[in-house]
N, C-alpha and C positions, 0 to 999 in steps of 0.2 A: 366267297361270294359269287353268285350267279351273275349273268349279264342282265343289266338293267332293262326294264321295259319302259318305253316312253309313251306317255299319253299327253295329248294337248288340251288344255282347258283354260286358256288365258294365262298360261304358265306352262310348267313342265313338271312332270312327276316321275321319279325313278324309284322302282321297287326292287328291293334285295331280300333274298332268304339268307339268314345267318346260320352259321354252324350250331348255335344254341338251340335252334328251332324257332327262334323269334324272327320277325320280319322288320324291315326298315323301309320306310317311304321318305324320300327327300323331295319336298315339294317347293318348287321355285316360283314365286309370284312375280317378282320383278328383279331388277339388278340390286335392289337394296334390302329386299325381305325374302326370306325363305324359312322353312320349318323342317325339322327332322321328326318323324313319327315312328316310334317302335311300338310293336304289338307282340303279345304273347298270350296264349290261352292255357291256363293250368287247369288240369282235370284231376280230380281225385276219384280213383276207381277202386271199388271194394267187392268182396264176395267172390264166390266161385264163377259167377256168370259174367264177372268183370263189368258191373254196372256202374255207370257214372253217378256218383252221389253229389258232387260239388263241382262247380265250374267257377273260375275267376279269370275274367278278360281283363288283362292288364295293358294299359296304354300309357305311353310316355311321350309327351309333345314338348319339343323345345323350339322356341321362336328366336330367330336371328334377325338382326338389323345390322346392315353393313358389315356382315360377316361375324358380328360378335353375339354371343348368346345372351338373350335379354330376359327370358322367362322360361320357367319349367314347371309343367303340370303333370303329375302322376295320377291316373285314375284307375279304379278297380271296380268292375261290375261283377258282383258275386251272386251266384245263383245257386240255392240249395234245392236241388232237384227233388228231394223227398217231400218238400212242401208245396211243389207246383200243383196246380189244378184243383185246389181245394175250395176256392171262392173265386167267382167271376162277377164282374160288374159291367154291364153293357158290352159283353164279349171280350173283356180284358181280364187277364188273370190278376187278381189283387189278393192273392193269399198271402196271409201274414208270415214273415220269415222266409219267404221264397226268394226275393230279390233285394239286393241293397247296392246302391251306388255310393262310392266314396271317392273324393277328389282331394288330393293333397297338392296345395298350391305353394311353390317355392318363390321366394324374392331374391334377387341377386344383391349380394353384400360386397361391394368393391372396397375393401380396405387396402391400404397401400402395401401392406405386408403380405396379405393373403386374401385371394379372391374365393368366394364361396356363394352357394345357394343355401338359404335358410328357410325352413318350413315356417310359413307365416300363417296359413289357414288350412283348416280341414272342414270340407263340406260333406255331410252325410246325408244322402237323399236330397230332397228339394228344400227342406227347411231348416235343418240343424246345421249351424256353423260354429265351429270353435276357432276364435281368433287367437292364435298363439302369440302373434306379435304383440298384442295388447296385454297379455298375461305374462310375458317373459320376466317382468320384474318381480312378480309374485310367484315364487317357486312353489308354493303350496297348492296352487291351482293346477299345476302340470304334474301328472303322475303316470309313470309307465305302466302299461297294461300288457297282458298276454295277447299277442296278435300273431296268427300263423304265418304271416307274410313279412319279409323283412322291409322295414321302413327306416330311412335315415332322416334325422332332423337337420342335418347339416350336410351338404354335398361340397366336398372340398376339392379345389382344383389340384390335380396331381400329374406333373408333367405335362401340362396343356389340355388335360381331359378331365371330366367329371365322370364318376361312375355310380349308377343307380342298381342296387341289387334286386334280383327277383328269384322266386322259387320255381324250380322246373318240375316237371311231372315225376321225375325219379327221386325227388326229395333233396337234390343238390342245389346249391345257389350258383346263379351266374350274373353277369352284369350287362346293363345297357351302358355303353360308353359313347360320349359325345364330346366334341372339342369345344373349348371356350371361343376360340377365333378360328374360323373356317379360312379366312384369307392368308393367315400365317401358316396354316397346314397345307396350303395350296388346293384347298377345296372350294375356292370362291368360284362362283358361276358367272 
């Protein structure tokens, strides 16, 4: 990791560039609350001209209170470059199939024997919401589909950390790793 850059905005922000090509921003609001924000941009390049066909901006945000991870949101802004620029409304590109925003919302499940984050909701765009928590008793409503990016329905605590997979540009998988307890790890601010 490189040296952090400090910015003041009623708190502190430390930015790190990671070996995987992702970036991490640790944002400290006060002594009780802070966030970890991971970002990675996936680009699918094809053809002899090495033209970008598809872009996926991946963001993972973890909220901490008193040093304990409380919430976890994974969002993906997907852009199909081939479909951009076909239809405009008031100067805004509204081309069908050009952009899609998906947010995966995880809730913490604190069982005595095993801590984990469970996928509770998926929001697609502004209006479509799939409430997985409400459907978990009816197994027939949940069906695995082909999705080009790795998504876990359960993030399990493994040696004090959680890991969220993401697809890199070269086609390999890497992980965003974040601790459950920053105080215990000596990362408390």
